[in-house]
N, C-alpha and C positions, 0 to 999 in steps of 0.2 A: 504494499499499500504505500502510496505517495505521502511523503511527511510535509509539514508546513515550515520547515526550517530552512535558513540559508546559510551556506551555499546549497543550491538545489541538488548538487551531485552529491552532498553528504551521504555516505553510505550507512544506513541504519536497518540491517537485516531484520525481519520480523516485527517492524515498527507497529506499535498500537496507539491509535489516536487517544487524545485526552478524553475520559469519560464524564468528568465533572465540568459544569459551565465556569465561564471566567468570573462570575458574579459570586459563585459559591466558593470558588477558591480564593479570590481576593477577601470576600467577607469573613470567612473563617480565619484566614490569616491576621486580619485586622483585629478581630474579636480576641484572637490570642495574645495579640500585643497589648490590648487594652486590659485584658485580664492579668497578663504579667505585671503590668504597672501597679495595679491594685493589690496583687499578692505581695508585692515588694514593699507595701506599707505607704505608698505615695498618696497621701490624702491632701488635696490642696487646702483644706481648711485646717490641718494640724501642722504648724511650723514650730511647735514648741520643743520638739525633741530632736536630737542629733540625727537620727535615722530619717526623719521627715525633712528637716530643713537642709541638711548637708548631704545625707547620703541617698536622698530620693532618686534624683536624676541619675546617680551613678550606679545604684543598685538596680533600676530599670533597664539602662543600657547594658550593663553587664549580663543581667539575666537574659536579655535578648540574645547577646552573644552566645551564652551558654546553650540555650535553646537551639539556635540557629547552628552552631557547631556541631552538635550531636545528631540534629536532622540530618546534616550532610553525611556524617558517618553512616547512618542507617541508610540513606539513599545510595551511597556508593556500593553498599552490599546487595543492591537490587538491580536486576536488568531494567533500568528506568524506562528506556524506549520500548521494551516488550511487555512490560508489566501489564497483566489483565486482570489484577485483582481490584483494581481501583482504590489501591492503597493512598490515602491523602497525600503524604510526602511525595510519593512518586508522581502523582498528579501536579503537585505544586511546581516540581522542577521540570516536568514536561512543558507545563504553561510557561514557566520562566524561560526555558530555551528558546522561545520564540524571540525573547530580547537577546539571548547570547546562546547560540546553538552548540558551543563547546561543551555545554553541560550534557546535552544530549549525545553528543560524540564522543564524550569521555576524553576529553582533550588532556594530555598528560600534565600540562601546566596546572589546569584546573584541579585535577585530582591531587597533585602535590601540594597546592596551596591550601585547598580545602581540607585535606586529611591533616596537614601540620597544624593548621589553625584549630581543628577539632581536638587533637591530641595534646597540643602544647598549650591552648588557651582555655579549653573547656574547664578542667578541673581547676586551675587558678581562678577562673570567673566564679565558680561556686564558693571557692575560699574567700574571694574578695567580698561577695555578698554577706557571707558570714562575719567577715571582719568589719564590715561597715555596720552590720546590725548590732555587733557587740562593742563597737567603738574601739577596735584594736589600733594601735598606733601604726602598725605596719600596713594597714589598709591603703595609704595614699601611695606608697612605693609600689605596692602590688597593682593597684589600679593604673598607675603611671606605665608600668612595664607592660601590662596588658594592652593598654591604649596603644603604646608604640607598635606592639606586635600587630595589633589590628590594622594600623595605619600602613604599616610595612606590607601585609598582605593585600590590602585593597590596592596600593599602588602597584604591587607586582601583577595584580589581577588586571588593572587597566593598561599598564605598559605591555604586557605580553599580548593584548588584544591589538594595541596600536602596532606593535612590530609585525603582528600576523595580517594586517591589513583592515582591522576594524571593520569586518563586513560579516557580521554573525547575526544580525536582526532581520526579522521577517518584513518589517515596515519601519518607518520613522515613529509610529506611535509606540512600537514595542521598544525600541531603541531609547527614547526619552523616558518613557514610563517604567520600563523594567530595569534597563541597563544603566541608565544615568540617575534617574530620580531615586529608585530603590537603593543603589549603592551609594548615593551621596550621603545617606545617613551613616554609613560606616566611615565616613571621614568626618562629618560634623560632630557626632557624638563622642567618639575617641579623642578628638582634638579638644573639645570643650573639657572632658574629662582630665586629659592631660596637662592642660593649662592650669586648671584648678589645683591639681594635685602638686604641680611644680611650685606654685605660689605657696601652698600649705607647707612643702617641704622646706622650701627657702625661709619662710618665716620661722618655722621651728628651729631650723640651724642657727638662724640669726639670733633668736631669743636665747637659745643655749649658749651661743658664743658670748652674749652680752652677760648673762649670768655668770658664767666661768670667769671672764674678765673682772666682774665686780667682785668675786669671791677671792680671786688672786690678789686684787688690790687691798682687800680687807684681811687677807691671810686666813680665809675660812674656805679653802677648797675642800669640796666633799667628794664622796666616791662616784657620785653621779656626774661628776664633771669629767671622768675619765673617758677617752675616746674609744671608739670601737676597736680600733687597732690594738688597744691596751687590754681590752677584755678577754681572758683566756677562753671564756664560754663561748663568746662571739667568734673568735678565731677558729675555735673546733668546728663550730657550725659552717663556717665559710669554707672550711677545708673539707669538710663532709659533702658540702653541696658541690665544690669543684670535682672532687672524686666521682660523684653521681653523675655529673655532666660529662666527664670523661668516659664513664662506662657507657653512658647513652650514645654518645658520639662514635665509640668503638662497635657497639652494637649495630648502628645504622651501617657503619662502614663494612662490617662483616656480612651483614644482610644483602648489601649491595653486591659484594664480591660473589655471592652464591648465587646470584640471578644470571 
């Protein structure tokens, strides 16, 4: 059966058309976004607590990252262009492929970017939402790192499309509605989160430096003024983290060599 994607000569053996209507797919997706915002505790009228005044937009954005990342992992385990079950996530990406057919064709760059995003950013997103809800001090650093990763992945997504000719949309409508507009949020939201976290981190460091300088001038330096590099527990954690990263990188290399 002929598919609706561009380029028209894209090979999709056994292609099965989208079974759900566009309004159903978009409506359910919009409802899920609204529900995730409510579940994250983002009440417009409640701005008295840390979670709702500071963590609201961050928790909402990061929870969307989490849901989207794992949705893509599930999708890549399915033959999306051949799926006959009407599974909603498969239908979503069949429809979205009208804006970027690289998803339907399982382009290697798309599979790599989405897979790494899901594996490396999905779990930290969950941890970030927890950190925001509990008011943990490391939440800002975690959000900042996740936001940079999301921005990196989004730019790779757009740049690879440009290098390959940027001709993957079925029509201008799908190009601007699906490819441009939908993905613009993955630039806007992480950018806002990164900027806010950067300011918070800089403010905290500046405040700590001022307190340390004041205590040194008065001769009352406390143990809390000791830097991270002088903290044996912190140093041990850093070493363990570096070792874990090295093992992960070695594992990826060995897996690649076996293919």
